[in-house]
ZADO-756231 format. One record per residue (C-alpha): residue in one letter; x, y, z. Coordinates in steps of 0.05 Angstrom, whole numbers, padded with zeros to 5 digits, always signed. Example, Ala and Ser with C-alpha at 12.3 -4.5 7.8 and 13.67 -1.06 7.14 Angstrom:
A+00246-00090+00156/S+00273-00021+00143/
END
This chain:
M+00676-00261+00056/P+00654-00214+00000/E+00579-00205-00005/S+00579-00233-00075/H+00607-00300-00050/I+00549-00313-00003/A+00503-00358-00044/T+00470-00394+00015/I+00460-00377+00088/L+00511-00431+00105/D+00565-00391+00069/A+00551-00333+00116/I+00553-00378+00178/F+00618-00411+00158/A+00648-00343+00145/H+00629-00322+00216/E+00660-00387+00241/Q+00726-00363+00212/S+00722-00290+00230/Q+00689-00293+00299/G+00685-00366+00318/D+00689-00354+00393/A+00632-00303+00393/I+00566-00326+00422/A+00516-00341+00367/C+00456-00363+00408/S+00435-00366+00481/L+00373-00405+00503/L+00339-00382+00567/G+00300-00432+00610/R+00238-00423+00651/D+00279-00392+00707/E+00306-00341+00656/A+00377-00366+00665/V+00419-00389+00605/E+00402-00462+00594/Q+00442-00474+00531/Q+00491-00433+00491/C+00535-00440+00430/T+00588-00400+00393/F+00590-00392+00318/A+00645-00444+00314/E+00605-00494+00356/L+00542-00482+00315/A+00579-00493+00249/R+00613-00556+00273/G+00546-00583+00298/V+00514-00569+00231/R+00567-00607+00193/Q+00565-00666+00242/L+00489-00672+00238/S+00492-00665+00162/T+00540-00724+00159/A+00495-00767+00202/L+00431-00747+00165/R+00459-00767+00097/E+00461-00840+00120/Q+00385-00840+00131/V+00354-00787+00085/P+00374-00780+00012/S+00389-00711-00016/G+00327-00679-00046/E+00279-00715+00000/R+00239-00682+00056/A+00253-00684+00131/M+00202-00656+00179/L+00227-00618+00240/A+00184-00635+00300/L+00233-00609+00352/P+00224-00565+00413/F+00240-00491+00408/G+00315-00479+00416/I+00385-00483+00388/D+00376-00555+00366/Y+00319-00534+00321/L+00362-00483+00284/Q+00420-00531+00280/A+00378-00588+00252/F+00346-00541+00201/L+00415-00518+00177/A+00440-00589+00175/C+00383-00608+00128/L+00403-00551+00081/H+00477-00573+00085/A+00458-00644+00066/G+00413-00621+00008/I+00352-00646+00046/I+00288-00605+00041/A+00271-00583+00112/V+00198-00578+00133/P+00192-00535+00196/A+00138-00563+00241/Y+00126-00575+00315/S+00119-00633+00362/P+00046-00654+00373/R+00025-00643+00445/T-00008-00710+00458/N-00016-00779+00429/R-00082-00758+00397/Q-00084-00742+00323/D-00064-00671+00305/D-00102-00654+00241/R-00054-00599+00218/F+00008-00641+00231/T-00020-00701+00194/A-00043-00657+00136/M+00027-00629+00129/M+00056-00699+00130/S+00006-00723+00078/D+00023-00664+00032/C+00099-00666+00036/Q+00108-00741+00046/P+00172-00736+00088/I+00223-00792+00090/A+00236-00777+00163/V+00213-00736+00222/L+00267-00707+00267/C+00247-00701+00340/D+00270-00702+00411/K+00277-00772+00440/N+00220-00757+00489/D+00171-00740+00434/R+00170-00805+00395/D+00101-00828+00418/P+00061-00765+00399/I+00093-00767+00330/A+00082-00842+00321/A+00008-00829+00336/Q+00005-00786+00273/S+00033-00837+00225/T+00063-00907+00225/D+00093-00900+00156/V+00148-00850+00169/R+00217-00859+00199/I+00223-00824+00266/I+00294-00802+00283/A+00312-00774+00351/L+00363-00718+00344/Q+00403-00747+00401/E+00416-00810+00359/L+00450-00768+00305/R+00500-00737+00353/G+00565-00775+00352/E+00637-00778+00331/K+00626-00782+00256/S+00674-00740+00215/P+00640-00675+00193/N+00686-00666+00133/V+00632-00671+00080/I+00617-00625+00022/C+00559-00576+00029/L+00503-00597-00019/A+00462-00533-00013/K+00453-00501-00081/P+00427-00430-00092/D+00367-00449-00136/S+00349-00514-00100/V+00290-00516-00051/A+00317-00506+00019/Y+00252-00516+00058/L+00176-00518+00055/Q+00143-00464+00097/Y+00072-00486+00110/T+00024-00428+00114/S-00020-00420+00175/G-00081-00440+00137/S-00133-00493+00126/T-00120-00561+00157/S-00154-00594+00098/T-00112-00561+00044/P-00045-00539+00073/K+00003-00503+00026/G+00078-00515+00030/V+00114-00454+00003/M+00178-00475-00033/I+00234-00429-00008/T+00300-00435-00045/N+00369-00421-00015/S+00374-00358-00057/N+00306-00335-00033/L+00331-00342+00039/V+00394-00303+00025/A+00357-00247-00012/N+00306-00239+00044/N+00359-00238+00099/R+00397-00184+00061/A+00332-00143+00055/I+00319-00150+00130/R+00390-00133+00148/D+00389-00070+00106/A+00320-00047+00128/F+00332-00060+00202/G+00403-00035+00202/N+00428-00099+00235/R+00504-00107+00247/T+00550-00156+00282/D+00543-00116+00346/S+00467-00121+00346/V+00432-00165+00397/G+00369-00204+00381/V+00316-00228+00430/M+00266-00278+00403/W+00208-00321+00428/I+00166-00332+00365/P+00156-00406+00346/M+00209-00430+00298/F+00159-00465+00253/H+00128-00397+00241/D+00160-00359+00183/M+00173-00298+00227/G+00206-00340+00281/L+00249-00381+00233/V+00275-00324+00191/S+00286-00280+00253/G+00328-00336+00282/L+00367-00343+00217/Q+00377-00268+00209/C+00423-00266+00270/L+00465-00322+00241/F+00466-00290+00173/V+00490-00222+00198/G+00532-00251+00255/Y+00504-00225+00320/R+00481-00257+00385/N+00409-00281+00392/V+00378-00291+00461/I+00318-00338+00454/F+00266-00368+00499/A+00205-00412+00487/T+00139-00382+00465/N+00101-00411+00524/H+00147-00373+00571/F+00126-00307+00538/I+00052-00326+00540/A+00057-00344+00613/R+00101-00285+00633/P+00106-00230+00580/G+00151-00190+00626/M+00206-00240+00610/W+00212-00207+00542/F+00229-00140+00574/R+00275-00170+00625/A+00315-00205+00570/I+00320-00140+00529/S+00343-00102+00591/K+00393-00154+00615/Y+00426-00171+00549/G+00420-00103+00514/G+00371-00127+00461/T+00370-00083+00399/V+00324-00120+00351/T+00263-00159+00372/G+00189-00159+00358/G+00128-00200+00341/P+00056-00195+00318/N+00014-00137+00341/F-00020-00180+00394/A+00047-00188+00431/F+00052-00113+00442/Q-00020-00111+00465/V-00007-00168+00514/C+00050-00129+00545/V+00006-00068+00554/D-00050-00109+00586/R-00011-00158+00628/I+00056-00131+00651/A+00046-00101+00720/D+00077-00034+00739/D+00120-00065+00793/E+00151-00111+00740/L+00181-00050+00706/D+00223-00029+00765/G+00297-00030+00747/L+00286-00047+00673/D+00317-00007+00616/L+00292-00014+00544/S+00335+00042+00516/S+00379-00007+00477/W+00319-00028+00434/K+00328-00001+00364/V+00279-00041+00321/A+00212-00065+00350/Y+00187-00101+00288/N+00112-00112+00285/G+00080-00154+00231/A+00042-00219+00213/E-00026-00188+00229/P-00061-00120+00224/I-00020-00065+00259/R-00063-00022+00304/A-00045+00050+00318/S-00078+00047+00386/T-00033-00011+00407/L+00030+00026+00385/D+00008+00089+00423/R-00010+00052+00486/F+00055+00013+00484/T+00096+00076+00477/E+00058+00113+00531/R+00060+00055+00580/F+00134+00037+00573/G+00164+00105+00557/R+00187+00112+00629/I+00234+00053+00621/G+00266+00078+00557/F+00220+00058+00500/R+00211+00111+00446/S+00160+00116+00390/T+00215+00115+00338/M+00232+00044+00359/H+00167+00018+00329/F+00180-00016+00262/P+00114-00036+00229/C+00127-00082+00170/Y+00092-00127+00121/G+00109-00196+00095/L+00085-00265+00080/A+00113-00335+00072/E+00106-00333-00004/S+00159-00278-00003/T+00202-00317+00047/L+00181-00266+00100/F+00197-00192+00092/V+00167-00147+00038/S+00166-00077+00067/G+00185-00038+00129/G+00225+00020+00154/P+00269+00058+00151/A+00288+00044+00223/G+00293+00101+00273/F+00237+00143+00245/E+00164+00153+00263/S+00119+00110+00220/P+00073+00152+00177/R-00002+00148+00192/L-00064+00167+00153/R-00132+00183+00181/L-00185+00158+00132/D-00260+00152+00127/R-00277+00083+00152/R-00338+00070+00109/S-00302+00091+00046/L-00243+00046+00064/E-00289-00014+00073/S-00316+00001+00004/G-00247+00001-00026/L-00237+00077-00030/V-00184+00120+00003/L-00218+00183+00029/F-00177+00227+00076/S-00215+00252+00137/D-00205+00325+00118/E-00237+00312+00050/G-00306+00297+00078/G-00338+00230+00089/T-00383+00203+00143/G-00342+00228+00202/D-00329+00156+00223/T-00253+00153+00215/T-00198+00103+00226/E-00122+00112+00230/L-00078+00068+00187/V-00005+00056+00202/S+00045+00050+00145/S+00078-00018+00136/G+00140+00019+00111/R+00175+00024+00044/P+00182-00038+00000/D+00250-00070-00004/P+00290-00033-00058/E+00303-00100-00093/S+00228-00113-00098/D+00176-00088-00146/V+00110-00079-00109/Q+00049-00062-00150/I-00023-00049-00131/V-00072-00075-00182/A-00147-00073-00189/P-00171-00145-00175/E-00223-00140-00231/T-00176-00117-00286/S-00105-00133-00261/R-00085-00063-00282/V-00040-00021-00238/T-00078+00030-00196/A-00056+00101-00182/D-00029+00120-00114/D-00082+00125-00060/Q-00126+00073-00094/I-00138+00006-00061/G-00122-00058-00098/E-00088-00125-00089/I-00015-00124-00070/L+00029-00159-00122/I+00104-00172-00111/D+00163-00187-00156/S+00226-00199-00116/P+00286-00245-00110/S+00253-00267-00044/V+00190-00293-00079/A+00185-00368-00073/K+00182-00419-00129/G+00110-00436-00114/Y+00070-00487-00073/W+00095-00557-00062/N+00055-00609-00100/D+00002-00558-00120/P+00013-00536-00193/Q-00057-00506-00198/A-00048-00459-00138/T+00023-00443-00162/A-00002-00423-00231/S-00056-00380-00200/D-00013-00342-00149/F+00057-00342-00180/G+00084-00317-00246/V+00027-00269-00255/T+00034-00218-00311/I+00002-00149-00311/P-00009-00101-00370/D+00045-00051-00386/H+00098-00090-00346/P+00128-00136-00398/G+00176-00190-00373/A+00158-00182-00300/R+00127-00240-00262/Y+00089-00224-00198/M+00063-00262-00138/R-00008-00250-00113/S-00008-00234-00039/G-00083-00240-00029/D-00079-00176+00012/L-00108-00108-00004/G-00072-00042+00004/F-00047+00022-00029/L+00016+00063-00037/H+00021+00134-00010/D+00085+00174-00018/G+00123+00109-00028/E+00096+00077+00036/L+00055+00013+00034/F-00011+00014+00073/V-00046-00053+00081/T-00121-00045+00087/G-00148-00116+00090/R-00147-00186+00064/H-00172-00204-00004/K-00180-00275+00021/D-00227-00294+00077/L-00172-00304+00128/V-00180-00286+00201/I-00115-00267+00236/V-00114-00282+00310/N-00051-00275+00352/G-00008-00273+00290/R-00038-00336+00260/N-00079-00340+00197/V-00143-00379+00210/F-00186-00404+00153/P-00260-00393+00168/Q-00277-00457+00132/D-00241-00498+00185/I-00283-00469+00242/E-00347-00471+00200/A-00336-00545+00185/E-00323-00560+00259/F-00385-00522+00279/E-00431-00559+00231/A-00401-00625+00251/V-00412-00614+00326/V-00474-00570+00333/S-00535-00610+00316/A-00578-00547+00307/S-00534-00522+00251/V-00551-00522+00177/K-00502-00547+00125/N-00469-00491+00087/G-00504-00443+00134/T-00446-00420+00178/A-00402-00358+00169/V-00340-00344+00211/F-00304-00277+00211/G-00258-00234+00252/L-00278-00174+00293/E-00236-00124+00330/V-00253-00122+00404/D-00211-00080+00451/A-00154-00077+00400/C-00153-00153+00391/E-00180-00195+00335/Q-00236-00241+00359/V-00275-00296+00323/V-00350-00292+00312/V-00396-00346+00286/V-00462-00330+00250/A-00505-00392+00236/E-00572-00406+00205/T-00620-00439+00254/S-00648-00507+00239/R-00723-00515+00241/G-00716-00558+00303/L-00678-00506+00342/Y-00727-00453+00319/R-00784-00493+00349/D-00744-00508+00413/A-00724-00435+00422/R-00797-00413+00417/H-00812-00460+00475/G-00750-00438+00515/D-00713-00504+00507/V-00639-00496+00491/E-00609-00552+00534/Q-00582-00593+00475/L-00554-00530+00443/T-00518-00512+00507/N-00484-00580+00508/D-00465-00576+00435/I-00436-00506+00442/D-00393-00528+00501/T-00367-00586+00459/F-00354-00541+00399/R-00316-00489+00440/Q-00273-00543+00472/T-00259-00575+00405/V-00238-00510+00373/W-00193-00494+00433/N-00160-00563+00431/N-00149-00564+00356/M-00136-00491+00340/N-00121-00456+00406/L-00177-00407+00392/H-00232-00376+00434/I-00299-00361+00403/W-00322-00291+00421/E-00395-00296+00402/I-00444-00342+00366/V-00511-00319+00338/F-00565-00363+00306/L-00609-00331+00253/R-00682-00345+00237/P-00688-00397+00182/G-00685-00366+00112/T-00648-00303+00132/F-00576-00326+00127/P-00538-00283+00076/R-00521-00323+00013/T-00507-00307-00059/T-00557-00326-00112/S-00516-00389-00125/G-00518-00408-00052/K-00449-00387-00031/I-00436-00360+00039/R-00430-00284+00042/R-00382-00275+00100/R-00371-00201+00090/A-00446-00189+00088/C-00454-00229+00153/R-00401-00186+00186/N-00431-00121+00162/H-00500-00140+00185/F-00472-00164+00252/L-00439-00097+00263/A-00502-00060+00242/K-00544-00105+00288/S-00589-00119+00230/L-00587-00195+00233/D-00652-00231+00251/V-00624-00266+00313/I-00661-00322+00348/V-00608-00345+00397/R-00545-00309+00420/V-00486-00343+00455/P-00440-00292+00487/F-00366-00303+00504/K-00362-00356+00559/G-00437-00353+00567/D-00497-00398+00556/P-00547-00390+00499/E-00596-00333+00506/I-00663-00333+00469/V-00674-00268+00431/S-00741-00243+00405/P-00738-00248+00329/K-00753-00189+00285/N-00821-00185+00253/T-00791-00173+00184/R-00789-00231+00135/E-00736-00199+00091/V-00671-00235+00079/P-00609-00191+00092/T-00574-00168+00028/
END
């Protein structure tokens, strides 16, 4: 089919059904690493049409259907069936237990789905989240119904809502159209150099934008994808390498933490007999990319065929469907050594131009997609900066979404932004800071207060609220959460103002109640957010950094924590009990 005739991703899939119907589209590996389920392009297409026919009897076109399915081929097929039926898909996950899942229920409350699609064994956990939604087991939709129905997917209609990995209290559903999805898949294909003889290997969750679009990229281009569940990778990261080696994987990747996990946890004897030389594109995105991780990965696994030119650092976000910049493939990614203090102040100062001597190495996130217009603007003036000047990253692209579902205020703030001297262009605010150097995009930080842990964006406000709800010695609006790099991994730190009661107890050596509260808090954060807390410090009353209007100064807390200039009363180390610290004599409040 000519490129110009592909208006939706379904057009591409149905074209592959005709041209290479017997070719394997997707193979699902089980816990034992054997193929558990497999389908050809023809089988996938027939399944999509059949599910679409059955769905139309229960969910009207234009309504929302939430996908709470296990990782696998059925997830992709159900997603595509929703698009085919003109139903807005909402990628989600199946709650683990019958207890309420705050994020899941917040998504449901925001998108108000007509139905939730699930596996027949997951009805009870979903019913525990809401009694007002229709729960449909995917197995019930399989049948003998005629799949000869017209495709209702339209280029400009909303295909799905991609919920950002953000606050549980205010989730944002990004409205991705069918044309957005096609444009982004074309950009990925061209940047990665993917072809019909490529082989994908994927384990990233399908409700994550990187996992979903990576899974769809294989179907768009027409190559085989070998997939296995995320928990298998977490339990045995060597499975990733074994799949690449066995099936000749050419394109596969994940967030930076995944590469670090491989360096730290794959034993030398697991490498015997493996061959990674088929790997062409090791994409790395969704969180800060660390030069040290790339170097250690290359050094550690060079003996089994990995080369530094396979690394493919990239940048993207859900509001641009996924991909914004990266590549070209097959080349070393440029790096810059910069003065760290200047960078934290918003200035680009090369190490050979002077500075404090405290330097850091930044890895390029590649060149922006040629169909995109990426501008760096000063947050204060919205004027475009010169090269090598840090500002907010703004994007105008056919991949940029329509906005946020049911949130016109946030849509107006972040989408359709105009900048001086660029008449007619409408940009999307990324919330990220960076600069351009020789046409390469370097991402330096986050304009928003997000903490990125293991590829997930974590809103500090969620952890702060949990802390103040559980820890009786806390002070309302007196908690700051931020991320901190520890051994090449992002960790979470909590800085809290001490209540007068805890201050008195600490002076008498009594922290028993605090110990119990901290244990409860850690367990709650792990259960709800799958996060470990690296360190907690309590400050002497009156010394917690705030603005003159009383707002929390998270960056000031982080800077003082790193400088060890906080007036700490109690310190709680990772997996340790509270330790009483002698307070400073100074009465000054950190600024």
